N, C-alpha and C positions, 0 to 999 in steps of 0.2 A: 791727578793721581790716578797710578794705572787701575785699573779695573782686573781682579782677578780671572782668570782664564783656566787655571790650572785643575785637572780632577781632584778630589777629595779624598781619593784613595792612598792611604801610607804606602800605598807598593810604587806607586809611581817617585821616582825622583826628580821630578822638573821643579826648577825653583823658578817662581813667580813676584815679580815686584810687586807688593801691595804695602798698602797702610797696615801699621800692627793691629788696628782696630779690626779692619777685616782677617789679618791671620787669626789673632781670638773667634773669628765668628766660623772658620772654616774647622778650626780645632771644635768646636762645640759639634759642627755636622759630623764630622768624622766618627764623634763621640754618640754618636746616633741622636742627638739634644733634636728637638722639633719645635719646643716650644720653650717660651719664657714668661715669668709674670713679672711686672715693675713698674715705673714712672719715669718715663724721660724728663732729663733736666741737663742744660749747658754744657756741664762737664763728663756726659757719658754718649750725650749726642753722637760721636762719631763711632760708636760702636753700636748702638739704635742704628742709624743712617746704613751700615755697612749689612747690617739684618734686614732691613727695608729691600735694599738693591741687589742682593742676594737671593732672596724670596723665598727662602727652604727651611725658615722658621719663622713660626707665628709668635707675632708677641701682642700679649695682653696686658692691656694696664688697667690697674686696681687705683681704688680710692683712698690708700693710705699703706705707706710701705712695708708697714707689718703685716699687710694681707700677703705681699708680695713675696714674702719667705715662710708665711704658714701655709701658703700656695705649693711652692716648691717643697715643701716638708711634707704636706701632705701626699702629693705625686708622688715623693720617695717613699714612703711610706705603702703605699700600691705596687708601685713597680719592683722595687730591689733596688733602682737606678737612681744616680743624684737629678734633684729636681734644680733649677735653676733659674734666679730671681737677678734681678738688673735695676739699681735707682743710681740717683747723682749724688754730687756730694753733701758735705754737712750734715743739718740734720736729718737728710734722707738717709744718708747712712748708718748714722748712729739710731734712726727708728728700727733698722734690722737688729739691733743688737738682742733683743729679748728673743725674737725667731731664731736666733744664732744657738745662743744658750739653751733654747728646750730642744734643737736637735742635736746637739752636745750631750746632752745628758743623756737621752734616749737613743743614741747613738746611730743617728740619722744622714744619709750623705746629701749631701748640697751644695752648691756653687754658689756663692753670692760676689757681683761683680758692683762696685761702687767708683763713680767718676772722685777726680780728686784736681785739685788747682794746679797750674802749672809746676814742673819740680822746681823752678828758681824762685818762687813763690811759697813754697814749704816752710811751715814755720814763722810766714813774717805777717800772720792775722791776714791774711785777704780773706777776701768774700765766702763764706760757704766753706772757708778751709776747716777742716775737723781732724784729730789726730785720730783717725779710723782706725790704722793697725794698732794703736796702742787701746782704743775702746774696746776693741774685741778680740784682744789678744788671748785673754783668761778665757773665752767662750769658743774658741774655733779648734780645731786640729793646727790649721796653720794660716798665716796669713802671707799674704803679697803683696807687695808696691814696689812695681818693675819702675827704674827709672832709664831706662831704653827699649825700643823697639823690639828688639830681641830677645829681653829680658821678659816681654810679655809673652811670647811663643814658649819659655818654658815656664813660667807661671802657669799657663793655663793648661799644662800636660803635666805639670805637678802637684796642679791642683787636683785634678780629675786622678791621677791614682793616688794621691793622701786621703781624697774623702772616700774611696770605695774599698781602701786597704782595711780590713780589719781589727779592731775596732772605727769602726767608720764614724764617720763626721763631717760637720759643716767646715769649709772652707774658704776664705775671702779673698778677692783681687782689686784692690785699690789701685785704679790705673790713673795716674795723673794725664791731663785733655793733650799737654804736647807731647807726650811719650805715645796717647793714643794714634796721632796723626803721622807719625816719624812712618816713612817709605824702609821697607826693607826686604830683602831677598829671601822667598820663606817655600821653605821644602814640607811636606807633610812628613811626621815622623811616624812609624809603628810604636804604638804607645808599649809600654815597658808592662813585661807580664806580671801580675799579681802575685805576689809572694806565696808559697803553699802554707797552707796552715796548719798552726800546731797540732799534732795527732797526741792522742794518750799513747802511754807505752802499754803492753803488752802486761805488764806489772799491775799498772796502776789500775786496768780494767778485769782483772782478776782479783785484787782486794775489793774492788768495789762490789764485783760480784756476790763475792764471801761476805762484805759485811752486810747485804742485801739480805743474804740468806739465814745470817745467826740473828736477826732482825725480829722479833716478834710482831710490832706494830710498824713496819715501815710505810712511809709515804712519797712519790715521787712528784716531783714539785717543778714544775713547769713556767719557765720564766720569759721574759723577753727576745732572749737571745734563742730560744726557739723559732718564734716569729722571723728574726730577723736571719736566720742560717736556713730558713723556708725546711726545716726539721719538722714540721706537724705529721709528717707521713709515719716518719720514724717514730719519735712518740708514741703515737697511736699504736703503730705494730709492736713495740716493745709492753704496753698495756695491754691488748689483746691476746699478747702470747702469752705473758709470764702471770697474768691475772692479778697484778700489783696495784693499789690504788692511786689515782690523778687529781694531784690539788693544781689548780692554776696562780699564781700571781697576778696582780692587775693587768701590766705588760702582757702576760702569757698567754692571755684570753684568744681561742681560736684554737689552741694547740690542739685541742679535743672537742669535739662537739660537749654544747653542754646537758644536749639528753643521753649522753654516750654512759651503758650501765657502771660503767666502771671508775666514773666521775662523780667525785666527792662536791667538787663546787670550788668556790674563789676564796683565799685567803684575805685575810685585810683588817686594820681597825675600825676598817667604814664600806669600802668597796669588797663586799665580803657575802659569803652565805653562812649560814648556822651549820651545816654539815661539814663545809669546806674547814672552818675555825675549828669545829669540834673534833676532825679526824688529824688536822695539822697537832692539834694540843695533846693528843693522846700518843701520837706518834712516837717511839724512840728510836725510830733513825730517818731522818729527812734527807733526801737525795735531790737537791737543787740541781737541774738541769737547766743553763741559761737564765741562772735568776742573779739579786744582787744580794739579796737579804736586805731592803731596802725598809727602813723603821715603818713607812706605810702598809707594809705586805705582814711582816714578822712581829711588827710588835716591838716588845724588849727585848733584846738579844738573850740576857740573864735568864729569861723566862723559858725560852727555848733549850736553853744550854743545861737547864734543870731537867728536863726529859727527854730528851735526845742526841744522839749521837749525830754527825754532821759528814755528807759528802757533798763537793761542793765542786761542779763543772761550769767553767767560764772560760771564754775564747782571749780573756782580758787577765793575765796574771794578777795586775792591778786589784782586780776585784773581790781576789781570794784572803780571808781573813780581814779583810775591809770592816767589815760589820759584824761578822760573827766567824767565830774560830773553828775549822773543820779538821776532824780526824782524818780527812782524805780530799786536800783538794788538787785537783786536777785542769792545769793550763790548756785548754784543748777545744778542738771543734766538735760541737755539741752534735750535730750532723754527722760525724766520722765516728764518736763516741755511740751513738744510740744502737745503733746495730753491733755493734761488736759486743756492746755489755746485753744484749738482747743472745746473742748467741754464746755468751759464758754462761749467763744463767738456763737456757735451755740446755748447756752441755752438761748442768748440773741437776735438772731434772724438774726445774722451775718452769714448767708448763701448765696450761690448765686447757680441757677439751671444747668449750664453750664460754668464751665471757659475757654473754647473754643471759647464762642460767647459771652460770656459776654461785655460792654460795653469797660471795662478795656483792655480788649486782643485785641479788633478791636482799639483802640487808641495806645496802644503801636504797633502795627502791623503797622500802618500808618505812627506814629512818625519814627519809623526804617527806612522806606524808604527815610526819608525827610533827617535826622541827619546821616544814617551810611556809611563809607567813603569806597572807591573804592577800590578793589584790582586786578580789572585787567587794564592793561598799556599797551601801546604799545611803548614802549621806547624800546633804544638802549640792556640795560643791564638788567635783571632781577631785580623787588624791592622786596627787602625782604618783605613786604606786601604780595605782590602776591605768592610769594615764601611758605608762612605760608599758606596762604588760600590754596594754591594748595598740600598742606600738608594735610592740614584738611581730604580736599574733597576726597584724595585718601584712607586715614586710616578708620580701621573700627569706631565703634563710643564708642565703649569699649578700644580702644587703649591706650595704656600707652605711656605719652612723659614726658621726664625728662629734667630739665630747668637748666644752670647755671647764675651766674648772669651776665647781661651787658645787652646791647641795643637788643641783640636779645631777651632775654627775654620781655622785655618790648614790643616789636614787636608782640610776642604771646600771652602776656596777652592784647591786643588789639583786635586782629583778629583770634585767634585759638581758636574754640568753644568748652566746654566740655561740654559732654553728662553723664556722670557716675562720682561716687564719687570715691575717689582713684584709679585716671587716668593722674591728674594733677599734678607731682612731682615738688615741689619747693624750694628752700634753702629761706624760707621765712622772718626770720626776720637776720641771717646773711649775707646772699648775697654771697654765696660764689662761687666764680671764681674755676673751675675744680672737682664739686661735681656731677654734671649730669653723668658724664660716669658712675663713681661708683655705683650711686643710680639706674642708668638703670641694671647695673650688678645684683644687689639684686633683682629689680623690673622682672627682666624676669625670675628670678631663681624661683621668688613666683608665678609668671602668667609663665608657659614656653607655655604656648599657644596661647599668646596675642600677639601681635605685639607691639614692644617696640623700641621708636625713642628716643635717646640723642640730643636733637637740643640747638645748642649754638654757639656763635660767634668763629674767630678765635684765640682771646685772649685766650678765657676761655680754649680752646682743645689745646692749648702750655701748660698748666697747668696740664694737664692729658693724653699727649702721648703717655706716658709709658704703660700705662694699657688699649692701643690696642692691647700689646700683652697680655693683658688677656682673653680678647674676642676670641683671636686667639687661645692661649694656651687650653682653655676651651671649645671652640666651642660654645658661649653663642651669639645667634641670636640678636644683637643688632644693630639697623640701626641708623650710627652716620650722623645727619647733619648737616654741619658747615657752616652758614651764613659767607661768608666771604667778608666782605669790608677792608681790610687791615687796622681798626682802633682798639684801645681801643675803640670804638664809644661811650657810655654811658660817658666818660668822656670827649672826644672830643665835645659833644653836651653839656657836661657843661661849657667848656672852649668857644665854640664860643659865648653860651650865656649869661656868668655870668662874661670872661675875656676879652672880644675885640677881639675873634677869635684866642689869643696867643696860639697857640699850643705846647706843649713840651710833648716828650715823651709819644705822643699817635698813631704817623703813624708808625703801624707795617711793612709798605714794606720796600723794598730792593731791589737790582739787576736788572736784565733784565727777561722777561718770552716770550714764544710764546705759553704759554697756555692759556691764557687770561687776563683780564687788571689790574690784582691785583696781582703783583709782591711781593715774598716774600717764606715763606716756600710751597713747593707744599707737602699737606698733603694727597695727593693720594701718592705718591710714598712713601713716611713717612708710609704712612696706610700699602702699600703692602709689605716693609720692615720690619714690624711686623707682618702679615701674615695676614693681611684684605684686601680684596678686596675692591675696589674703583674708582668712577671716578668724574671728574670736569665736570660741567654744568656753563652754562650763562643765557640760556632762557628758556623761559616754556616748549616747545618742548621738551627740552634736558632732563629737570627736570623731567618731568612728563614721560620718558622713563626710566630716571635710577630709581626712583620710583621700576616700573614694576621690573626690574633686580634684585634691591635690597631684594625685597620682594617674589623673585619668588622661594627662598630658604631660609629656617630658619638657617640663617647662618648673621655673621659679616660682615657689611659693610660698609664704607664710603661715602658719597656725600657729594663734595667740593663744595658749588654753591657761585661763584664767584658774588656778587650782585653791585648794581648801588651805589659805592662809597660815592655819595651825598646824598645819602636818607637820608630824616627826619624824626625824630621819635616824636609824640607829648608826652612833656609830663609839668608838670608846673614849671614853673619858678620862684615863689615866695613860693612853696610851701604848697598853697592853691588850691583848686579845681573850683577856680575861672577863673584862672588865663592860665589855658589851651589853647595852639594854634593848634586846631585838624588841623593837616596837608593833604593835600587832595592828595599830588603827591607824 
């Protein structure tokens, strides 16, 4: 098989004979890919071998295929560029499905390569054959299964284009083994330019400005689209120039700093702050910029429409009117829309002299003192909300924190303040347990100078324990903070609130322990067995000292925080924003 000698520059017209597998790698190099995550197997070995021979892309082996796609997802959320993962056929390929589903839900660009049996064996029940395209078709933007070497080239170029076109998302390429081995004459192409994003018309911008000026209590809501569009600066400029109040969805965290004078807080049925929901519920106009009106954000749509008109701006026209009817729906690039809306409002006289001292900022500061919940306790065991507040105080403002789904995520959503975009990584739509460790691996590699923490519960870490070995193997300096209450805590809350405290299969404790009050898995010994240093803590002083030790060196570390098992988390009882009991204990 010929060794490629051609340049990877698309400006060169030189054609070189190489395997289709190597051509795929050359295209990845051309696109700037310098690392992948995955696990090699027989059906994908030609591509892995080409990566090894060329030496331009680093390959990071993980201990479960789901971690490969989670790491690619985390990389993409930090860089804005597609992450790439690669696994073999059969069960390896189906293990990617959950990660692809989460990336599609949150509109994260990534490309997954899977091996496949020879073309002649497709649909013949060969060993480790899986109907991968059929399995993942509904959880990806596109799926390719090339049946010739030339089709592999087309597939990789098209996959990159599709993954990065707005709305972004994951693409999977399923590569039959014999097709990877075919020799082809390959010439690098110039990638197709990205299509221009839709722009709001001048009439739409003016109508939005007029509706805002006509409202008595407008609220400007930033969704995840602000982060994906890198429009946080434009969002903040709009708020500071006009004096309009800002609230954020869960996916919009980081669009404006949590300590900004005109930031009321977060909205939602569980990941919220009291003043955020209060302002949202009192608004007579909601301007949703880059959000979806997801149920966990706005509660019951009928409640919203009883008190507010709606302006909805989203690049994806399918989102307009999907959850909430809008008086004005605009399918447009929010990064382009924001400065134009700001200019229209300024032209109409909607400006303030000093956003830091304006009446709204003063009233927000006073109201937050009244409604914010305590985070310091004199209790026998550390409260989860206190541990999360301590973590926030310790970390740099631009530290990255990744999460899994569960009650630890809810506590974080309520008590962990975010100051910068692309630093608060959550599996927003899918709500995947076991996601945060892989995402932290990708995030740390994308920003190696940053502090990176995976904050999760004891239920979630059980779904990712093996990949602590990945941290150790590649010396990835992620600090894993396990909020251990011995429960599948979010489900226990639901059992207590809706099923008469009939708890079934949610208590994770077992055996006896002299370590602390939460028996069960010894996460510290488990981590140490996998090569990661760690310690367990039960009180504030112990946690503070543990953080100092964890970040003293840029190394993987695990802190098990045995918290009050009876601590309660504030969340909606009926799916609305009006039934939340804001616990103070």
